[in-house]
Each structure stands twice: as structure tokens, then as C-alpha cells.
N, C-alpha and C positions, 0 to 999 in steps of 0.2 A: 484344207482345200477351200472352205468358205472364206477364210481370211484372205486368200489370194484373189478370189473372185471379187471381194469387196475392194481390195487394193486396185484391181484393174478398173472397176467401175468408178472409183474416186479419181484415179490419175488420168485415165484415158477418156472417160465419158463425162467428167466433171460433175458427177453426182455427189451430194453431200454424204458424209459418213452415215448419218442417220438413215437416209433413204436407201443407200446401198446395203446397209445391214438389214433393214426391213425387207428388202427384195430377196435377200439370200436366206433370211431366217436366222441370221447370226446376231445374238444380242450385242448391242453397241459396247457394253462394258467388256464383253469377251474380246471384241476386236481391239479395244484400247488397252487391254491388259498386256503388260510386257511379259513375254514368255521367258522363263528361266531355262538356260541351257542345262542339259542333263549333268554335265560335269560340274557346273556351279551348284546345282541342287545337292549333289552328293559330295561336295568338296570336303566337308568336315569328316565324313566317314572315310573317304579316301586318304586324307591326311593322317587320321588315327591309325588306319591299317598300315600305311607306310612307316609310321613311327614304330609300330609293334614289330613289323618285319625287320626294320633296321636294328632294333634292340636284340632280336633273336640272332641276326647275323653277327652282330658284335659279340654277343655272348658265346656263340659257337666258334668264332675266330680267335678269341683270346685263349692262350694255353691255360690248362687247369693248374691251379696252385699245387705245389708239391704237398704230399701228405705230411702231417706233423709227425715228428719223430719223438718217441717216448724215451726219456732218459731215465734209466733205472739207477737208483742209488743204493 
């Protein structure tokens, strides 16, 4: 919310980022920090879960190998 207010103050009212951040109480470093999207943040975990799921599906879809037959001599 504060980030959006700072954005409006900077773009529409021509305030500097420092002044807009001071007025809203948002640290300038927090305003300048690039936010990571949730899917980007969890991408490694999601990829690993997808690989594990695929491995399980492949294992379940392949037919079981026939049991070994014992040859009596």
C-alpha cells in the first residue's frame, strides 16, 4: 500500500523518491527493492516436487517385471 502511495507521489506530484518515502514512512531501500514473485521464490521447490511426482507416475505406469522362475535341476 505504501509503495503505491509513493509511486503516485513520485509520478503525479513530482516529489523525489526520498521525500515521498519520508512522507509515507516507507524506507527508501524498501521502496527500491525489487519484489520477488511468489512463484519465482518457490520455483526450486515446485520443480523438485514436479520431478518427484513425475517419477512416481512413471514408476506406477510401467508394468511390473515378471517374477523370476526357478528352474529345478
